[in-house]
KESEPA-880922 format. One record per residue (C-alpha): residue number from 1; z, y, x; residue in three letters. Coordinates in nm, 3 decimals. Example, Ala and Ser with C-alpha at 12.3 -4.5 7.8 and 13.67 -1.06 7.14 Angstrom:
{1 {0.780 -0.450 1.230} "ALA"}
{2 {0.714 -0.106 1.367} "SER"}
This chain:
{1 {12.877 7.837 24.695} "UNK"}
{2 {12.723 8.023 24.401} "UNK"}
{3 {12.880 7.959 24.062} "UNK"}
{4 {12.635 7.904 23.774} "UNK"}
{5 {12.745 7.961 23.415} "UNK"}
{6 {12.529 7.780 23.157} "UNK"}
{7 {12.571 7.889 22.794} "UNK"}
{8 {12.461 7.664 22.509} "UNK"}
{9 {12.555 7.360 22.715} "UNK"}
{10 {12.531 7.114 22.424} "UNK"}
{11 {12.179 7.226 22.328} "UNK"}
{12 {11.860 7.062 22.448} "UNK"}
{13 {11.805 7.280 22.757} "UNK"}
{14 {12.175 7.300 22.843} "UNK"}
{15 {12.202 6.921 22.827} "UNK"}
{16 {11.899 6.879 23.056} "UNK"}
{17 {12.046 7.127 23.304} "UNK"}
{18 {12.367 6.924 23.302} "UNK"}
{19 {12.169 6.610 23.396} "UNK"}
{20 {11.993 6.800 23.677} "UNK"}
{21 {12.310 6.966 23.804} "UNK"}
{22 {12.423 6.647 23.981} "UNK"}
{23 {12.125 6.686 24.218} "UNK"}
{24 {12.199 7.053 24.288} "UNK"}
{25 {12.541 7.028 24.447} "UNK"}
{26 {12.485 7.352 24.643} "UNK"}
{27 {12.592 7.524 24.320} "UNK"}
{28 {12.921 7.516 24.134} "UNK"}
{29 {12.840 7.454 23.768} "UNK"}
{30 {13.025 7.573 23.457} "UNK"}
{31 {12.886 7.445 23.126} "UNK"}
{32 {13.006 7.624 22.814} "UNK"}
{33 {12.935 7.601 22.445} "UNK"}
{34 {13.092 7.772 22.146} "UNK"}
{35 {13.430 7.605 22.207} "UNK"}
{36 {13.461 7.729 22.566} "UNK"}
{37 {13.279 8.064 22.536} "UNK"}
{38 {13.225 8.205 22.187} "UNK"}
{39 {12.926 8.437 22.227} "UNK"}
{40 {12.973 8.567 21.873} "UNK"}
{41 {13.308 8.720 21.977} "UNK"}
{42 {13.144 9.031 22.119} "UNK"}
{43 {13.470 9.219 22.179} "UNK"}
{44 {13.600 8.956 22.422} "UNK"}
{45 {13.277 8.841 22.586} "UNK"}
{46 {13.283 9.074 22.889} "UNK"}
{47 {13.649 8.996 22.965} "UNK"}
{48 {13.576 8.621 22.938} "UNK"}
{49 {13.292 8.667 23.187} "UNK"}
{50 {13.535 8.853 23.416} "UNK"}
{51 {13.759 8.544 23.417} "UNK"}
{52 {13.472 8.296 23.477} "UNK"}
{53 {13.311 8.533 23.732} "UNK"}
{54 {12.975 8.356 23.779} "UNK"}
{55 {12.713 8.464 24.033} "UNK"}
{56 {12.434 8.326 23.810} "UNK"}
{57 {12.416 8.307 23.429} "UNK"}
{58 {12.158 8.088 23.254} "UNK"}
{59 {12.164 8.182 22.887} "UNK"}
{60 {12.040 7.882 22.688} "UNK"}
{61 {12.239 7.973 22.376} "UNK"}
{62 {12.064 8.106 22.066} "UNK"}
{63 {12.059 8.090 21.690} "UNK"}
{64 {11.752 7.863 21.675} "UNK"}
{65 {11.760 7.757 21.308} "UNK"}
{66 {11.439 7.946 21.229} "UNK"}
{67 {11.445 7.905 20.850} "UNK"}
{68 {11.819 7.961 20.817} "UNK"}
{69 {11.787 8.280 21.023} "UNK"}
{70 {11.599 8.439 20.732} "UNK"}
{71 {11.924 8.446 20.533} "UNK"}
{72 {12.156 8.479 20.836} "UNK"}
{73 {12.026 8.796 20.998} "UNK"}
{74 {12.367 8.917 21.115} "UNK"}
{75 {12.454 8.593 21.294} "UNK"}
{76 {12.103 8.569 21.442} "UNK"}
{77 {12.126 8.925 21.570} "UNK"}
{78 {12.467 8.862 21.729} "UNK"}
{79 {12.359 8.539 21.906} "UNK"}
{80 {11.999 8.631 21.991} "UNK"}
{81 {12.040 9.000 22.068} "UNK"}
{82 {12.386 9.161 22.086} "UNK"}
{83 {12.557 8.905 22.310} "UNK"}
{84 {12.248 8.904 22.536} "UNK"}
{85 {12.292 9.278 22.587} "UNK"}
{86 {12.655 9.226 22.689} "UNK"}
{87 {12.573 8.941 22.932} "UNK"}
{88 {12.284 9.138 23.084} "UNK"}
{89 {12.503 9.446 23.131} "UNK"}
{90 {12.786 9.241 23.280} "UNK"}
{91 {12.540 9.072 23.518} "UNK"}
{92 {12.400 9.405 23.634} "UNK"}
{93 {12.749 9.543 23.698} "UNK"}
{94 {12.873 9.231 23.880} "UNK"}
{95 {12.582 9.146 24.110} "UNK"}
{96 {12.508 8.836 23.901} "UNK"}
{97 {12.159 8.688 23.858} "UNK"}
{98 {12.071 8.657 23.488} "UNK"}
{99 {11.820 8.408 23.345} "UNK"}
{100 {11.763 8.448 22.971} "UNK"}
{101 {11.560 8.200 22.764} "UNK"}
{102 {11.335 8.343 22.494} "UNK"}
{103 {11.054 8.221 22.269} "UNK"}
{104 {10.687 8.229 22.172} "UNK"}
{105 {10.806 8.351 21.829} "UNK"}
{106 {10.806 8.708 21.965} "UNK"}
{107 {10.429 8.694 21.894} "UNK"}
{108 {10.260 8.712 21.554} "UNK"}
{109 {10.021 8.421 21.609} "UNK"}
{110 {9.696 8.613 21.563} "UNK"}
{111 {9.569 8.557 21.921} "UNK"}
{112 {9.293 8.313 22.006} "UNK"}
{113 {9.350 8.280 22.382} "UNK"}
{114 {9.660 8.177 22.579} "UNK"}
{115 {9.912 8.461 22.571} "UNK"}
{116 {10.008 8.636 22.894} "UNK"}
{117 {10.352 8.790 22.941} "UNK"}
{118 {10.224 9.143 22.874} "UNK"}
{119 {10.058 9.050 22.543} "UNK"}
{120 {10.166 9.268 22.249} "UNK"}
{121 {10.474 9.136 22.069} "UNK"}
{122 {10.496 9.146 21.690} "UNK"}
{123 {10.736 8.886 21.549} "UNK"}
{124 {10.685 8.770 21.190} "UNK"}
{125 {11.027 8.619 21.117} "UNK"}
{126 {11.395 8.703 21.170} "UNK"}
{127 {11.434 8.455 21.456} "UNK"}
{128 {11.145 8.618 21.645} "UNK"}
{129 {11.267 8.969 21.564} "UNK"}
{130 {11.618 8.904 21.695} "UNK"}
{131 {11.488 8.721 22.005} "UNK"}
{132 {11.259 9.016 22.084} "UNK"}
{133 {11.553 9.255 22.036} "UNK"}
{134 {11.740 9.036 22.287} "UNK"}
{135 {11.456 9.063 22.540} "UNK"}
{136 {11.443 9.443 22.503} "UNK"}
{137 {11.821 9.472 22.542} "UNK"}
{138 {11.815 9.238 22.843} "UNK"}
{139 {11.554 9.447 23.025} "UNK"}
{140 {11.730 9.772 22.932} "UNK"}
{141 {12.073 9.660 23.052} "UNK"}
{142 {11.953 9.459 23.353} "UNK"}
{143 {11.599 9.529 23.480} "UNK"}
{144 {11.659 9.267 23.752} "UNK"}
{145 {11.688 8.981 23.500} "UNK"}
{146 {11.443 8.696 23.451} "UNK"}
{147 {11.332 8.614 23.096} "UNK"}
{148 {11.167 8.278 23.028} "UNK"}
{149 {10.959 8.246 22.711} "UNK"}
{150 {10.908 7.891 22.594} "UNK"}
{151 {10.778 7.706 22.287} "UNK"}
{152 {10.817 7.390 22.076} "UNK"}
{153 {11.112 7.259 22.277} "UNK"}
{154 {11.206 6.891 22.256} "UNK"}
{155 {11.430 6.655 22.454} "UNK"}
{156 {11.610 6.323 22.437} "UNK"}
{157 {11.910 6.541 22.343} "UNK"}
{158 {11.969 6.720 22.014} "UNK"}
{159 {11.751 6.739 21.705} "UNK"}
{160 {11.381 6.806 21.753} "UNK"}
{161 {11.028 6.724 21.637} "UNK"}
{162 {10.981 6.422 21.865} "UNK"}
{163 {11.301 6.251 21.749} "UNK"}
{164 {11.241 6.336 21.384} "UNK"}
{165 {10.881 6.209 21.392} "UNK"}
{166 {10.980 5.891 21.578} "UNK"}
{167 {11.238 5.816 21.310} "UNK"}
{168 {11.014 5.902 21.014} "UNK"}
{169 {10.724 5.698 21.151} "UNK"}
{170 {10.948 5.393 21.146} "UNK"}
{171 {11.077 5.466 20.796} "UNK"}
{172 {10.757 5.568 20.615} "UNK"}
{173 {10.402 5.443 20.568} "UNK"}
{174 {10.247 5.789 20.582} "UNK"}
{175 {10.331 6.145 20.689} "UNK"}
{176 {10.176 6.489 20.645} "UNK"}
{177 {10.196 6.725 20.943} "UNK"}
{178 {10.079 7.087 20.973} "UNK"}
{179 {9.748 7.111 21.159} "UNK"}
{180 {9.683 7.487 21.174} "UNK"}
{181 {9.966 7.601 21.406} "UNK"}
{182 {9.847 7.584 21.767} "UNK"}
{183 {10.053 7.594 22.086} "UNK"}
{184 {10.200 7.359 22.343} "UNK"}
{185 {10.527 7.163 22.344} "UNK"}
{186 {10.793 7.204 22.611} "UNK"}
{187 {10.995 6.911 22.740} "UNK"}
{188 {11.336 7.070 22.802} "UNK"}
{189 {11.377 6.863 23.121} "UNK"}
{190 {11.065 7.031 23.265} "UNK"}
{191 {11.197 7.376 23.174} "UNK"}
{192 {11.531 7.290 23.337} "UNK"}
{193 {11.348 7.189 23.656} "UNK"}
{194 {11.149 7.514 23.649} "UNK"}
{195 {11.472 7.715 23.626} "UNK"}
{196 {11.612 7.533 23.930} "UNK"}
{197 {11.290 7.596 24.123} "UNK"}
{198 {11.330 7.967 24.046} "UNK"}
{199 {11.698 7.971 24.148} "UNK"}
{200 {11.616 7.785 24.471} "UNK"}
{201 {11.323 8.014 24.558} "UNK"}
{202 {11.383 8.245 24.856} "UNK"}
{203 {11.272 8.551 24.658} "UNK"}
{204 {11.413 8.659 24.322} "UNK"}
{205 {11.131 8.829 24.130} "UNK"}
{206 {11.254 8.982 23.806} "UNK"}
{207 {11.044 8.995 23.490} "UNK"}
{208 {10.919 8.793 23.194} "UNK"}
{209 {10.766 8.449 23.255} "UNK"}
{210 {10.606 8.194 23.024} "UNK"}
{211 {10.679 7.823 23.045} "UNK"}
{212 {10.557 7.535 22.831} "UNK"}
{213 {10.378 7.213 22.915} "UNK"}
{214 {10.001 7.210 22.966} "UNK"}
{215 {9.771 7.135 22.675} "UNK"}
{216 {9.659 7.312 22.358} "UNK"}
{217 {9.745 7.120 22.042} "UNK"}
{218 {9.858 7.146 21.680} "UNK"}
{219 {10.177 6.991 21.541} "UNK"}
{220 {9.949 6.731 21.381} "UNK"}
{221 {9.800 6.638 21.720} "UNK"}
{222 {10.152 6.630 21.864} "UNK"}
{223 {10.249 6.382 21.592} "UNK"}
{224 {9.943 6.169 21.669} "UNK"}
{225 {10.049 6.156 22.037} "UNK"}
{226 {10.401 6.048 21.935} "UNK"}
{227 {10.250 5.777 21.713} "UNK"}
{228 {10.023 5.654 21.995} "UNK"}
{229 {10.296 5.644 22.262} "UNK"}
{230 {10.553 5.492 22.026} "UNK"}
{231 {10.296 5.244 21.887} "UNK"}
{232 {10.410 5.330 21.536} "UNK"}
{233 {10.226 5.189 21.234} "UNK"}
{234 {10.222 5.501 21.016} "UNK"}
{235 {9.933 5.699 20.869} "UNK"}
{236 {9.936 6.067 20.976} "UNK"}
{237 {9.743 6.331 20.781} "UNK"}
{238 {9.689 6.694 20.880} "UNK"}
{239 {9.771 6.962 20.623} "UNK"}
{240 {9.750 7.345 20.626} "UNK"}
{241 {10.071 7.551 20.659} "UNK"}
{242 {10.009 7.676 20.304} "UNK"}
{243 {10.076 7.322 20.177} "UNK"}
{244 {10.417 7.317 20.346} "UNK"}
{245 {10.588 7.650 20.264} "UNK"}
{246 {10.899 7.738 20.466} "UNK"}
{247 {11.143 8.032 20.435} "UNK"}
{248 {11.029 8.165 20.775} "UNK"}
{249 {10.665 8.227 20.854} "UNK"}
{250 {10.542 8.061 21.176} "UNK"}
{251 {10.293 8.201 21.430} "UNK"}
{252 {9.959 8.021 21.387} "UNK"}
{253 {9.862 8.052 21.754} "UNK"}
{254 {10.121 8.088 22.030} "UNK"}
{255 {9.983 7.906 22.333} "UNK"}
{256 {10.144 8.051 22.648} "UNK"}
{257 {9.961 8.129 22.972} "UNK"}
{258 {10.167 7.987 23.262} "UNK"}
{259 {9.976 8.144 23.555} "UNK"}
{260 {10.250 8.394 23.646} "UNK"}
{261 {10.535 8.143 23.686} "UNK"}
{262 {10.309 7.909 23.889} "UNK"}
{263 {10.187 8.186 24.121} "UNK"}
{264 {10.523 8.361 24.168} "UNK"}
{265 {10.758 8.066 24.213} "UNK"}
{266 {10.528 7.768 24.274} "UNK"}
{267 {10.650 7.600 23.954} "UNK"}
{268 {10.448 7.291 23.865} "UNK"}
{269 {10.369 7.244 23.496} "UNK"}
{270 {10.310 6.886 23.378} "UNK"}
{271 {10.070 6.801 23.094} "UNK"}
{272 {10.250 6.761 22.762} "UNK"}
{273 {10.147 6.396 22.723} "UNK"}
{274 {10.287 6.297 23.062} "UNK"}
{275 {10.622 6.454 22.972} "UNK"}
{276 {10.618 6.311 22.620} "UNK"}
{277 {10.585 5.960 22.766} "UNK"}
{278 {10.889 6.021 22.989} "UNK"}
{279 {11.100 6.151 22.700} "UNK"}
{280 {11.005 5.868 22.465} "UNK"}
{281 {11.083 5.610 22.731} "UNK"}
{282 {11.432 5.762 22.754} "UNK"}
{283 {11.465 5.758 22.375} "UNK"}
{284 {11.370 5.390 22.364} "UNK"}
{285 {11.666 5.316 22.589} "UNK"}
{286 {11.918 5.490 22.365} "UNK"}
{287 {11.777 5.437 22.015} "UNK"}
{288 {11.782 5.104 21.829} "UNK"}
C-alpha cells in the first residue's frame, strides 16, 4: 500500500483531498500542516521526510497571501521555493512520486489566448516570483515530478472569493468587483479529483500541467454567478483594477489551457458554473 503525504492539509486543496481520501483506501494517507510538518524549518525537513517515508508527496502548502507576500519575501521564498527544492530532491533520492501545486501567477497577464504549459513565464509579484522559483527548483531537483498550475481556487473550506462574496452580498446593498482580470476559477474539490485520477493512472507522465474549471470570466462575472446561484439581492458593479489598488499587481489575463491534462490522463474538467453550484449547495448546509 503506497503512503501519500499531503502537506498543507488544512488549506482548501488539502481539506478536499482529505474528504476524497475515504474513497481511495488503496492508499495510506498522512495529512500534515505546520504543526505536524513545519516546512519553514529547512534544516530538519529532509530528516522529517525520512521518518514519514512516503511513496507519494502532494505538496499543497504555500504562502498564498498574495498582498502580504510583497512585504514577506523571505517567508514566501522559504514556503514557495526553498522547501519545494528539498521535497523534490528527497523524492528523487527516495523513489517517491512528487506532485507540486503551482499557480497562474507565474504569468504576467499580457496574453489574449488560453495559456499552454510552455507559455513564457514572467511573474509580476512576489508570490508569482517565488512560485516560479519553486517550479524551477522542482524540475531541477526532480525531473520526474508533476507540477499542477491552477488559478482562482475556492472551496467550502478556508477563506476564498466565493465565501467572502456570499457573506458580503447578504450584508450589503451593493458591491464593486474588478472586471478587467480574466481567467477561470478552480473548485478545489475538482482539482483534488484530478490529482487522484493522475495518481491512479497506469502511466506516470512527468511535466507541468494546467488545471482550472472551464469558462473564461472576470471576477465581476464570477460575482454575478455567485449572486445568481445564491439568489442574493445585492447590486454588483464592475470596476477597473486601477480603482481597487492592491500591494501586489495581478495578472490581467491568466486563462489556462487544459488540453494537456485531459489528453495525457483523461482528466475531465467541469464548467465553472456547475462546480460553483455544488460548492454553494455545500455552503448552504453549513452556513446560517
